[in-house]
PDB file of N, CA, C and O in Angstrom:
ATOM      1  N   PRO A   1      20.029  -3.082   9.278  1.00  0.00           N
ATOM      2  CA  PRO A   1      19.557  -2.833   7.926  1.00  0.00           C
ATOM      3  C   PRO A   1      19.619  -1.348   7.589  1.00  0.00           C
ATOM      4  O   PRO A   1      19.404  -0.487   8.442  1.00  0.00           O
ATOM      5  N   ARG A   2      19.915  -1.079   6.346  1.00  0.00           N
ATOM      6  CA  ARG A   2      19.973   0.303   5.880  1.00  0.00           C
ATOM      7  C   ARG A   2      18.566   0.857   5.690  1.00  0.00           C
ATOM      8  O   ARG A   2      17.594   0.107   5.592  1.00  0.00           O
ATOM      9  N   VAL A   3      18.476   2.182   5.641  1.00  0.00           N
ATOM     10  CA  VAL A   3      17.167   2.834   5.497  1.00  0.00           C
ATOM     11  C   VAL A   3      16.503   2.422   4.189  1.00  0.00           C
ATOM     12  O   VAL A   3      15.294   2.191   4.160  1.00  0.00           O
ATOM     13  N   GLY A   4      17.268   2.326   3.111  1.00  0.00           N
ATOM     14  CA  GLY A   4      16.705   1.937   1.826  1.00  0.00           C
ATOM     15  C   GLY A   4      16.119   0.540   1.847  1.00  0.00           C
ATOM     16  O   GLY A   4      15.099   0.282   1.208  1.00  0.00           O
ATOM     17  N   GLU A   5      16.764  -0.372   2.584  1.00  0.00           N
ATOM     18  CA  GLU A   5      16.253  -1.743   2.672  1.00  0.00           C
ATOM     19  C   GLU A   5      14.931  -1.787   3.431  1.00  0.00           C
ATOM     20  O   GLU A   5      14.012  -2.506   3.036  1.00  0.00           O
ATOM     21  N   VAL A   6      14.832  -1.041   4.494  1.00  0.00           N
ATOM     22  CA  VAL A   6      13.598  -0.989   5.268  1.00  0.00           C
ATOM     23  C   VAL A   6      12.479  -0.370   4.433  1.00  0.00           C
ATOM     24  O   VAL A   6      11.327  -0.798   4.504  1.00  0.00           O
ATOM     25  N   ARG A   7      12.829   0.626   3.653  1.00  0.00           N
ATOM     26  CA  ARG A   7      11.837   1.269   2.793  1.00  0.00           C
ATOM     27  C   ARG A   7      11.251   0.266   1.797  1.00  0.00           C
ATOM     28  O   ARG A   7      10.055   0.296   1.506  1.00  0.00           O
ATOM     29  N   HIS A   8      12.106  -0.624   1.277  1.00  0.00           N
ATOM     30  CA  HIS A   8      11.628  -1.635   0.333  1.00  0.00           C
ATOM     31  C   HIS A   8      10.670  -2.621   1.011  1.00  0.00           C
ATOM     32  O   HIS A   8       9.715  -3.089   0.391  1.00  0.00           O
ATOM     33  N   VAL A   9      10.926  -2.929   2.270  1.00  0.00           N
ATOM     34  CA  VAL A   9      10.030  -3.831   3.006  1.00  0.00           C
ATOM     35  C   VAL A   9       8.649  -3.197   3.136  1.00  0.00           C
ATOM     36  O   VAL A   9       7.634  -3.852   2.898  1.00  0.00           O
ATOM     37  N   PHE A  10       8.616  -1.933   3.510  1.00  0.00           N
ATOM     38  CA  PHE A  10       7.322  -1.260   3.647  1.00  0.00           C
ATOM     39  C   PHE A  10       6.645  -1.047   2.296  1.00  0.00           C
ATOM     40  O   PHE A  10       5.418  -1.037   2.208  1.00  0.00           O
ATOM     41  N   ASN A  11       7.445  -0.877   1.244  1.00  0.00           N
ATOM     42  CA  ASN A  11       6.871  -0.768  -0.098  1.00  0.00           C
ATOM     43  C   ASN A  11       6.250  -2.098  -0.509  1.00  0.00           C
ATOM     44  O   ASN A  11       5.218  -2.121  -1.179  1.00  0.00           O
ATOM     45  N   SER A  12       6.871  -3.201  -0.115  1.00  0.00           N
ATOM     46  CA  SER A  12       6.306  -4.510  -0.461  1.00  0.00           C
ATOM     47  C   SER A  12       4.984  -4.756   0.273  1.00  0.00           C
ATOM     48  O   SER A  12       4.136  -5.503  -0.215  1.00  0.00           O
ATOM     49  N   LEU A  13       4.806  -4.140   1.431  1.00  0.00           N
ATOM     50  CA  LEU A  13       3.532  -4.253   2.145  1.00  0.00           C
ATOM     51  C   LEU A  13       2.396  -3.643   1.328  1.00  0.00           C
ATOM     52  O   LEU A  13       1.256  -4.103   1.396  1.00  0.00           O
ATOM     53  N   LYS A  14       2.712  -2.611   0.559  1.00  0.00           N
ATOM     54  CA  LYS A  14       1.712  -1.988  -0.314  1.00  0.00           C
ATOM     55  C   LYS A  14       1.174  -3.021  -1.296  1.00  0.00           C
ATOM     56  O   LYS A  14      -0.034  -3.119  -1.511  1.00  0.00           O
ATOM     57  N   TYR A  15       2.080  -3.785  -1.885  1.00  0.00           N
ATOM     58  CA  TYR A  15       1.656  -4.806  -2.840  1.00  0.00           C
ATOM     59  C   TYR A  15       0.979  -5.979  -2.139  1.00  0.00           C
ATOM     60  O   TYR A  15       0.046  -6.573  -2.680  1.00  0.00           O
ATOM     61  N   GLY A  16       1.439  -6.312  -0.952  1.00  0.00           N
ATOM     62  CA  GLY A  16       0.796  -7.383  -0.185  1.00  0.00           C
ATOM     63  C   GLY A  16      -0.641  -7.054   0.168  1.00  0.00           C
ATOM     64  O   GLY A  16      -1.516  -7.917   0.107  1.00  0.00           O
ATOM     65  N   CYS A  17      -0.882  -5.812   0.536  1.00  0.00           N
ATOM     66  CA  CYS A  17      -2.258  -5.386   0.835  1.00  0.00           C
ATOM     67  C   CYS A  17      -3.138  -5.497  -0.401  1.00  0.00           C
ATOM     68  O   CYS A  17      -4.264  -5.989  -0.326  1.00  0.00           O
ATOM     69  N   ALA A  18      -2.624  -5.038  -1.536  1.00  0.00           N
ATOM     70  CA  ALA A  18      -3.412  -5.086  -2.771  1.00  0.00           C
ATOM     71  C   ALA A  18      -3.682  -6.527  -3.193  1.00  0.00           C
ATOM     72  O   ALA A  18      -4.783  -6.845  -3.646  1.00  0.00           O
ATOM     73  N   ILE A  19      -2.690  -7.397  -3.050  1.00  0.00           N
ATOM     74  CA  ILE A  19      -2.874  -8.803  -3.424  1.00  0.00           C
ATOM     75  C   ILE A  19      -3.891  -9.477  -2.516  1.00  0.00           C
ATOM     76  O   ILE A  19      -4.667 -10.316  -2.973  1.00  0.00           O
ATOM     77  N   SER A  20      -3.896  -9.121  -1.233  1.00  0.00           N
ATOM     78  CA  SER A  20      -4.871  -9.728  -0.320  1.00  0.00           C
ATOM     79  C   SER A  20      -6.296  -9.317  -0.685  1.00  0.00           C
ATOM     80  O   SER A  20      -7.223 -10.114  -0.538  1.00  0.00           O
ATOM     81  N   VAL A  21      -6.483  -8.079  -1.159  1.00  0.00           N
ATOM     82  CA  VAL A  21      -7.814  -7.639  -1.592  1.00  0.00           C
ATOM     83  C   VAL A  21      -8.247  -8.448  -2.815  1.00  0.00           C
ATOM     84  O   VAL A  21      -9.397  -8.880  -2.905  1.00  0.00           O
ATOM     85  N   VAL A  22      -7.328  -8.648  -3.750  1.00  0.00           N
ATOM     86  CA  VAL A  22      -7.649  -9.426  -4.944  1.00  0.00           C
ATOM     87  C   VAL A  22      -7.955 -10.872  -4.560  1.00  0.00           C
ATOM     88  O   VAL A  22      -8.907 -11.460  -5.071  1.00  0.00           O
ATOM     89  N   ALA A  23      -7.161 -11.442  -3.671  1.00  0.00           N
ATOM     90  CA  ALA A  23      -7.382 -12.832  -3.249  1.00  0.00           C
ATOM     91  C   ALA A  23      -8.740 -12.984  -2.569  1.00  0.00           C
ATOM     92  O   ALA A  23      -9.460 -13.947  -2.834  1.00  0.00           O
ATOM     93  N   LEU A  24      -9.090 -12.055  -1.708  1.00  0.00           N
ATOM     94  CA  LEU A  24     -10.392 -12.118  -1.048  1.00  0.00           C
ATOM     95  C   LEU A  24     -11.524 -11.851  -2.040  1.00  0.00           C
ATOM     96  O   LEU A  24     -12.623 -12.382  -1.885  1.00  0.00           O
ATOM     97  N   SER A  25     -11.261 -11.036  -3.052  1.00  0.00           N
ATOM     98  CA  SER A  25     -12.279 -10.768  -4.066  1.00  0.00           C
ATOM     99  C   SER A  25     -12.587 -12.008  -4.899  1.00  0.00           C
ATOM    100  O   SER A  25     -13.702 -12.169  -5.396  1.00  0.00           O
ATOM    101  N   LEU A  26     -11.603 -12.873  -5.046  1.00  0.00           N
ATOM    102  CA  LEU A  26     -11.824 -14.113  -5.785  1.00  0.00           C
ATOM    103  C   LEU A  26     -12.874 -14.994  -5.109  1.00  0.00           C
ATOM    104  O   LEU A  26     -13.494 -15.843  -5.750  1.00  0.00           O
ATOM    105  N   LEU A  27     -13.062 -14.783  -3.816  1.00  0.00           N
ATOM    106  CA  LEU A  27     -14.048 -15.554  -3.063  1.00  0.00           C
ATOM    107  C   LEU A  27     -15.461 -14.983  -3.192  1.00  0.00           C
ATOM    108  O   LEU A  27     -16.404 -15.539  -2.629  1.00  0.00           O
ATOM    109  N   SER A  28     -15.616 -13.882  -3.925  1.00  0.00           N
ATOM    110  CA  SER A  28     -16.905 -13.192  -3.955  1.00  0.00           C
ATOM    111  C   SER A  28     -18.029 -14.042  -4.532  1.00  0.00           C
ATOM    112  O   SER A  28     -19.191 -13.835  -4.180  1.00  0.00           O
ATOM    113  N   ASP A  29     -17.719 -14.985  -5.402  1.00  0.00           N
ATOM    114  CA  ASP A  29     -18.759 -15.842  -5.970  1.00  0.00           C
ATOM    115  C   ASP A  29     -19.031 -17.093  -5.135  1.00  0.00           C
ATOM    116  O   ASP A  29     -19.991 -17.822  -5.387  1.00  0.00           O
ATOM    117  N   SER A  30     -18.190 -17.330  -4.154  1.00  0.00           N
ATOM    118  CA  SER A  30     -18.358 -18.550  -3.361  1.00  0.00           C
ATOM    119  C   SER A  30     -19.259 -18.305  -2.150  1.00  0.00           C
ATOM    120  O   SER A  30     -19.525 -17.168  -1.761  1.00  0.00           O
ATOM    121  N   ASP A  31     -19.712 -19.406  -1.577  1.00  0.00           N
ATOM    122  CA  ASP A  31     -20.539 -19.307  -0.370  1.00  0.00           C
ATOM    123  C   ASP A  31     -19.728 -18.801   0.814  1.00  0.00           C
ATOM    124  O   ASP A  31     -20.287 -18.239   1.756  1.00  0.00           O
ATOM    125  N   LEU A  32     -18.412 -18.996   0.773  1.00  0.00           N
ATOM    126  CA  LEU A  32     -17.555 -18.552   1.865  1.00  0.00           C
ATOM    127  C   LEU A  32     -17.582 -17.031   2.001  1.00  0.00           C
ATOM    128  O   LEU A  32     -17.468 -16.507   3.109  1.00  0.00           O
ATOM    129  N   PHE A  33     -17.733 -16.319   0.881  1.00  0.00           N
ATOM    130  CA  PHE A  33     -17.750 -14.859   0.923  1.00  0.00           C
ATOM    131  C   PHE A  33     -18.992 -14.339   1.623  1.00  0.00           C
ATOM    132  O   PHE A  33     -18.985 -13.246   2.189  1.00  0.00           O
ATOM    133  N   LYS A  34     -20.059 -15.126   1.582  1.00  0.00           N
ATOM    134  CA  LYS A  34     -21.306 -14.699   2.235  1.00  0.00           C
ATOM    135  C   LYS A  34     -21.190 -14.726   3.754  1.00  0.00           C
ATOM    136  O   LYS A  34     -22.018 -14.149   4.458  1.00  0.00           O
ATOM    137  N   CYS A  35     -20.165 -15.395   4.252  1.00  0.00           N
ATOM    138  CA  CYS A  35     -19.892 -15.394   5.691  1.00  0.00           C
ATOM    139  C   CYS A  35     -19.449 -13.983   6.081  1.00  0.00           C
ATOM    140  O   CYS A  35     -18.626 -13.373   5.398  1.00  0.00           O
ATOM    141  N   ASP A  36     -19.992 -13.481   7.167  1.00  0.00           N
ATOM    142  CA  ASP A  36     -19.696 -12.110   7.586  1.00  0.00           C
ATOM    143  C   ASP A  36     -18.207 -11.871   7.808  1.00  0.00           C
ATOM    144  O   ASP A  36     -17.704 -10.785   7.517  1.00  0.00           O
ATOM    145  N   GLY A  37     -17.504 -12.865   8.314  1.00  0.00           N
ATOM    146  CA  GLY A  37     -16.079 -12.693   8.601  1.00  0.00           C
ATOM    147  C   GLY A  37     -15.250 -12.440   7.358  1.00  0.00           C
ATOM    148  O   GLY A  37     -14.346 -11.604   7.374  1.00  0.00           O
ATOM    149  N   VAL A  38     -15.547 -13.153   6.278  1.00  0.00           N
ATOM    150  CA  VAL A  38     -14.795 -12.969   5.029  1.00  0.00           C
ATOM    151  C   VAL A  38     -15.129 -11.616   4.409  1.00  0.00           C
ATOM    152  O   VAL A  38     -14.243 -10.926   3.907  1.00  0.00           O
ATOM    153  N   PHE A  39     -16.393 -11.240   4.442  1.00  0.00           N
ATOM    154  CA  PHE A  39     -16.782  -9.932   3.900  1.00  0.00           C
ATOM    155  C   PHE A  39     -16.138  -8.806   4.692  1.00  0.00           C
ATOM    156  O   PHE A  39     -15.654  -7.836   4.109  1.00  0.00           O
ATOM    157  N   VAL A  40     -16.127  -8.925   6.010  1.00  0.00           N
ATOM    158  CA  VAL A  40     -15.514  -7.897   6.855  1.00  0.00           C
ATOM    159  C   VAL A  40     -14.009  -7.828   6.594  1.00  0.00           C
ATOM    160  O   VAL A  40     -13.438  -6.738   6.549  1.00  0.00           O
ATOM    161  N   ALA A  41     -13.360  -8.989   6.423  1.00  0.00           N
ATOM    162  CA  ALA A  41     -11.933  -9.010   6.114  1.00  0.00           C
ATOM    163  C   ALA A  41     -11.663  -8.330   4.776  1.00  0.00           C
ATOM    164  O   ALA A  41     -10.715  -7.555   4.650  1.00  0.00           O
ATOM    165  N   TRP A  42     -12.503  -8.622   3.766  1.00  0.00           N
ATOM    166  CA  TRP A  42     -12.349  -7.995   2.455  1.00  0.00           C
ATOM    167  C   TRP A  42     -12.543  -6.483   2.556  1.00  0.00           C
ATOM    168  O   TRP A  42     -11.763  -5.714   1.994  1.00  0.00           O
ATOM    169  N   LEU A  43     -13.576  -6.065   3.267  1.00  0.00           N
ATOM    170  CA  LEU A  43     -13.852  -4.641   3.412  1.00  0.00           C
ATOM    171  C   LEU A  43     -12.712  -3.934   4.144  1.00  0.00           C
ATOM    172  O   LEU A  43     -12.269  -2.863   3.730  1.00  0.00           O
ATOM    173  N   ALA A  44     -12.245  -4.539   5.231  1.00  0.00           N
ATOM    174  CA  ALA A  44     -11.151  -3.946   6.003  1.00  0.00           C
ATOM    175  C   ALA A  44      -9.878  -3.847   5.166  1.00  0.00           C
ATOM    176  O   ALA A  44      -9.216  -2.809   5.167  1.00  0.00           O
ATOM    177  N   MET A  45      -9.533  -4.908   4.459  1.00  0.00           N
ATOM    178  CA  MET A  45      -8.322  -4.894   3.642  1.00  0.00           C
ATOM    179  C   MET A  45      -8.458  -3.915   2.478  1.00  0.00           C
ATOM    180  O   MET A  45      -7.469  -3.310   2.065  1.00  0.00           O
ATOM    181  N   SER A  46      -9.667  -3.753   1.944  1.00  0.00           N
ATOM    182  CA  SER A  46      -9.875  -2.781   0.868  1.00  0.00           C
ATOM    183  C   SER A  46      -9.607  -1.364   1.367  1.00  0.00           C
ATOM    184  O   SER A  46      -8.946  -0.577   0.689  1.00  0.00           O
ATOM    185  N   VAL A  47     -10.116  -1.047   2.541  1.00  0.00           N
ATOM    186  CA  VAL A  47      -9.915   0.286   3.106  1.00  0.00           C
ATOM    187  C   VAL A  47      -8.444   0.498   3.461  1.00  0.00           C
ATOM    188  O   VAL A  47      -7.862   1.530   3.129  1.00  0.00           O
ATOM    189  N   ILE A  48      -7.846  -0.486   4.138  1.00  0.00           N
ATOM    190  CA  ILE A  48      -6.440  -0.379   4.532  1.00  0.00           C
ATOM    191  C   ILE A  48      -5.551  -0.250   3.296  1.00  0.00           C
ATOM    192  O   ILE A  48      -4.653   0.591   3.255  1.00  0.00           O
ATOM    193  N   SER A  49      -5.802  -1.077   2.304  1.00  0.00           N
ATOM    194  CA  SER A  49      -4.988  -1.041   1.087  1.00  0.00           C
ATOM    195  C   SER A  49      -5.110   0.291   0.370  1.00  0.00           C
ATOM    196  O   SER A  49      -4.107   0.856  -0.065  1.00  0.00           O
ATOM    197  N   THR A  50      -6.315   0.792   0.244  1.00  0.00           N
ATOM    198  CA  THR A  50      -6.525   2.069  -0.434  1.00  0.00           C
ATOM    199  C   THR A  50      -5.818   3.205   0.287  1.00  0.00           C
ATOM    200  O   THR A  50      -5.136   4.015  -0.340  1.00  0.00           O
ATOM    201  N   LEU A  51      -5.979   3.264   1.604  1.00  0.00           N
ATOM    202  CA  LEU A  51      -5.345   4.335   2.374  1.00  0.00           C
ATOM    203  C   LEU A  51      -3.828   4.226   2.367  1.00  0.00           C
ATOM    204  O   LEU A  51      -3.133   5.225   2.181  1.00  0.00           O
ATOM    205  N   TYR A  52      -3.303   3.005   2.572  1.00  0.00           N
ATOM    206  CA  TYR A  52      -1.855   2.813   2.633  1.00  0.00           C
ATOM    207  C   TYR A  52      -1.207   3.071   1.275  1.00  0.00           C
ATOM    208  O   TYR A  52      -0.173   3.733   1.199  1.00  0.00           O
ATOM    209  N   CYS A  53      -1.806   2.554   0.205  1.00  0.00           N
ATOM    210  CA  CYS A  53      -1.247   2.770  -1.135  1.00  0.00           C
ATOM    211  C   CYS A  53      -1.292   4.245  -1.512  1.00  0.00           C
ATOM    212  O   CYS A  53      -0.342   4.764  -2.098  1.00  0.00           O
ATOM    213  N   SER A  54      -2.373   4.916  -1.185  1.00  0.00           N
ATOM    214  CA  SER A  54      -2.478   6.347  -1.482  1.00  0.00           C
ATOM    215  C   SER A  54      -1.442   7.135  -0.706  1.00  0.00           C
ATOM    216  O   SER A  54      -0.767   8.003  -1.260  1.00  0.00           O
ATOM    217  N   TRP A  55      -1.316   6.830   0.583  1.00  0.00           N
ATOM    218  CA  TRP A  55      -0.321   7.529   1.403  1.00  0.00           C
ATOM    219  C   TRP A  55       1.073   7.275   0.865  1.00  0.00           C
ATOM    220  O   TRP A  55       1.857   8.213   0.719  1.00  0.00           O
ATOM    221  N   TRP A  56       1.397   6.029   0.567  1.00  0.00           N
ATOM    222  CA  TRP A  56       2.740   5.703   0.099  1.00  0.00           C
ATOM    223  C   TRP A  56       3.055   6.430  -1.206  1.00  0.00           C
ATOM    224  O   TRP A  56       4.125   7.021  -1.352  1.00  0.00           O
ATOM    225  N   ASP A  57       2.132   6.385  -2.137  1.00  0.00           N
ATOM    226  CA  ASP A  57       2.385   7.024  -3.431  1.00  0.00           C
ATOM    227  C   ASP A  57       2.539   8.532  -3.291  1.00  0.00           C
ATOM    228  O   ASP A  57       3.451   9.116  -3.877  1.00  0.00           O
ATOM    229  N   LEU A  58       1.670   9.161  -2.530  1.00  0.00           N
ATOM    230  CA  LEU A  58       1.754  10.609  -2.382  1.00  0.00           C
ATOM    231  C   LEU A  58       2.948  11.041  -1.547  1.00  0.00           C
ATOM    232  O   LEU A  58       3.660  11.971  -1.927  1.00  0.00           O
ATOM    233  N   TYR A  59       3.177  10.394  -0.436  1.00  0.00           N
ATOM    234  CA  TYR A  59       4.207  10.837   0.504  1.00  0.00           C
ATOM    235  C   TYR A  59       5.592  10.323   0.143  1.00  0.00           C
ATOM    236  O   TYR A  59       6.547  11.097   0.075  1.00  0.00           O
ATOM    237  N   MET A  60       5.705   9.027  -0.087  1.00  0.00           N
ATOM    238  CA  MET A  60       7.026   8.443  -0.300  1.00  0.00           C
ATOM    239  C   MET A  60       7.498   8.577  -1.751  1.00  0.00           C
ATOM    240  O   MET A  60       8.658   8.914  -1.990  1.00  0.00           O
ATOM    241  N   ASP A  61       6.626   8.321  -2.709  1.00  0.00           N
ATOM    242  CA  ASP A  61       7.044   8.363  -4.108  1.00  0.00           C
ATOM    243  C   ASP A  61       7.046   9.777  -4.684  1.00  0.00           C
ATOM    244  O   ASP A  61       7.976  10.158  -5.395  1.00  0.00           O
ATOM    245  N   TRP A  62       6.019  10.545  -4.383  1.00  0.00           N
ATOM    246  CA  TRP A  62       5.915  11.876  -4.953  1.00  0.00           C
ATOM    247  C   TRP A  62       6.446  12.961  -4.030  1.00  0.00           C
ATOM    248  O   TRP A  62       6.704  14.074  -4.490  1.00  0.00           O
ATOM    249  N   GLY A  63       6.616  12.676  -2.748  1.00  0.00           N
ATOM    250  CA  GLY A  63       7.200  13.661  -1.841  1.00  0.00           C
ATOM    251  C   GLY A  63       6.252  14.745  -1.385  1.00  0.00           C
ATOM    252  O   GLY A  63       6.699  15.829  -1.010  1.00  0.00           O
ATOM    253  N   PHE A  64       4.952  14.488  -1.404  1.00  0.00           N
ATOM    254  CA  PHE A  64       3.994  15.452  -0.888  1.00  0.00           C
ATOM    255  C   PHE A  64       3.693  15.120   0.557  1.00  0.00           C
ATOM    256  O   PHE A  64       3.573  13.928   0.839  1.00  0.00           O
ATOM    257  N   PRO A  65       3.563  15.991   1.464  1.00  0.00           N
ATOM    258  CA  PRO A  65       3.749  17.427   1.307  1.00  0.00           C
ATOM    259  C   PRO A  65       5.219  17.755   1.075  1.00  0.00           C
ATOM    260  O   PRO A  65       6.091  16.906   1.261  1.00  0.00           O
ATOM    261  N   VAL A  66       5.479  18.960   0.679  1.00  0.00           N
ATOM    262  CA  VAL A  66       6.831  19.356   0.308  1.00  0.00           C
ATOM    263  C   VAL A  66       7.799  19.158   1.472  1.00  0.00           C
ATOM    264  O   VAL A  66       8.984  18.917   1.239  1.00  0.00           O
ATOM    265  N   GLY A  67       7.339  19.251   2.702  1.00  0.00           N
ATOM    266  CA  GLY A  67       8.189  19.057   3.870  1.00  0.00           C
ATOM    267  C   GLY A  67       8.760  17.660   3.987  1.00  0.00           C
ATOM    268  O   GLY A  67       9.620  17.416   4.832  1.00  0.00           O
ATOM    269  N   ALA A  68       8.303  16.743   3.162  1.00  0.00           N
ATOM    270  CA  ALA A  68       8.806  15.375   3.206  1.00  0.00           C
ATOM    271  C   ALA A  68      10.260  15.302   2.778  1.00  0.00           C
ATOM    272  O   ALA A  68      10.925  14.306   3.062  1.00  0.00           O
ATOM    273  N   ARG A  69      10.776  16.321   2.106  1.00  0.00           N
ATOM    274  CA  ARG A  69      12.173  16.313   1.687  1.00  0.00           C
ATOM    275  C   ARG A  69      13.103  16.239   2.885  1.00  0.00           C
ATOM    276  O   ARG A  69      14.217  15.729   2.770  1.00  0.00           O
ATOM    277  N   ALA A  70      12.666  16.736   4.025  1.00  0.00           N
ATOM    278  CA  ALA A  70      13.500  16.675   5.226  1.00  0.00           C
ATOM    279  C   ALA A  70      13.742  15.242   5.662  1.00  0.00           C
ATOM    280  O   ALA A  70      14.716  14.961   6.361  1.00  0.00           O
ATOM    281  N   LEU A  71      12.873  14.340   5.260  1.00  0.00           N
ATOM    282  CA  LEU A  71      13.022  12.937   5.607  1.00  0.00           C
ATOM    283  C   LEU A  71      13.751  12.143   4.530  1.00  0.00           C
ATOM    284  O   LEU A  71      13.823  10.916   4.598  1.00  0.00           O
ATOM    285  N   GLY A  72      14.285  12.835   3.551  1.00  0.00           N
ATOM    286  CA  GLY A  72      15.019  12.159   2.492  1.00  0.00           C
ATOM    287  C   GLY A  72      14.144  11.688   1.347  1.00  0.00           C
ATOM    288  O   GLY A  72      14.587  10.903   0.508  1.00  0.00           O
ATOM    289  N   VAL A  73      12.925  12.152   1.305  1.00  0.00           N
ATOM    290  CA  VAL A  73      12.021  11.795   0.221  1.00  0.00           C
ATOM    291  C   VAL A  73      12.097  12.911  -0.809  1.00  0.00           C
ATOM    292  O   VAL A  73      12.046  14.087  -0.448  1.00  0.00           O
ATOM    293  N   SER A  74      12.219  12.560  -2.089  1.00  0.00           N
ATOM    294  CA  SER A  74      12.350  13.589  -3.112  1.00  0.00           C
ATOM    295  C   SER A  74      11.077  14.410  -3.215  1.00  0.00           C
ATOM    296  O   SER A  74      10.010  13.994  -2.764  1.00  0.00           O
ATOM    297  N   GLN A  75      11.211  15.582  -3.817  1.00  0.00           N
ATOM    298  CA  GLN A  75      10.078  16.488  -3.866  1.00  0.00           C
ATOM    299  C   GLN A  75       8.973  15.974  -4.781  1.00  0.00           C
ATOM    300  O   GLN A  75       7.797  16.078  -4.431  1.00  0.00           O
ATOM    301  N   TYR A  76       9.311  15.430  -5.930  1.00  0.00           N
ATOM    302  CA  TYR A  76       8.266  15.006  -6.852  1.00  0.00           C
ATOM    303  C   TYR A  76       8.332  13.514  -7.192  1.00  0.00           C
ATOM    304  O   TYR A  76       7.305  12.836  -7.208  1.00  0.00           O
ATOM    305  N   LEU A  77       9.499  13.017  -7.456  1.00  0.00           N
ATOM    306  CA  LEU A  77       9.634  11.584  -7.735  1.00  0.00           C
ATOM    307  C   LEU A  77      10.840  11.068  -6.978  1.00  0.00           C
ATOM    308  O   LEU A  77      11.826  11.781  -6.796  1.00  0.00           O
ATOM    309  N   SER A  78      10.754   9.834  -6.544  1.00  0.00           N
ATOM    310  CA  SER A  78      11.899   9.258  -5.868  1.00  0.00           C
ATOM    311  C   SER A  78      13.035   9.086  -6.869  1.00  0.00           C
ATOM    312  O   SER A  78      12.795   8.972  -8.071  1.00  0.00           O
ATOM    313  N   GLU A  79      14.252   9.068  -6.384  1.00  0.00           N
ATOM    314  CA  GLU A  79      15.420   8.969  -7.252  1.00  0.00           C
ATOM    315  C   GLU A  79      15.390   7.683  -8.064  1.00  0.00           C
ATOM    316  O   GLU A  79      15.860   7.662  -9.201  1.00  0.00           O
ATOM    317  N   THR A  80      14.837   6.597  -7.490  1.00  0.00           N
ATOM    318  CA  THR A  80      14.794   5.336  -8.227  1.00  0.00           C
ATOM    319  C   THR A  80      13.783   5.408  -9.356  1.00  0.00           C
ATOM    320  O   THR A  80      13.945   4.721 -10.365  1.00  0.00           O
ATOM    321  N   ALA A  81      12.739   6.225  -9.216  1.00  0.00           N
ATOM    322  CA  ALA A  81      11.757   6.367 -10.275  1.00  0.00           C
ATOM    323  C   ALA A  81      12.307   7.210 -11.417  1.00  0.00           C
ATOM    324  O   ALA A  81      11.952   7.005 -12.578  1.00  0.00           O
ATOM    325  N   VAL A  82      13.164   8.145 -11.084  1.00  0.00           N
ATOM    326  CA  VAL A  82      13.739   9.038 -12.084  1.00  0.00           C
ATOM    327  C   VAL A  82      14.899   8.360 -12.794  1.00  0.00           C
ATOM    328  O   VAL A  82      15.096   8.552 -13.994  1.00  0.00           O
ATOM    329  N   ALA A  83      15.660   7.574 -12.061  1.00  0.00           N
ATOM    330  CA  ALA A  83      16.876   6.947 -12.626  1.00  0.00           C
ATOM    331  C   ALA A  83      16.553   5.867 -13.627  1.00  0.00           C
ATOM    332  O   ALA A  83      17.461   5.252 -14.185  1.00  0.00           O
TER     333      ALA A  83
END
């Protein structure tokens, strides 16, 4: 697989993490959410999703820190975002 294809797979994980938080949040009104395991899963996925999405947006999409250009990441916006 090419580097761009692998990048898209990891980008899709960003959306998968966010969707899992929303899916678990839908259980918040049910008795199942009161179970410690579901709450812990929701909390863990919320933290993981927030950190991963923030890292991806700052590092991969925006190219911060500036040294990320050495890895082929644009300085401010990815080429696909600009194009």
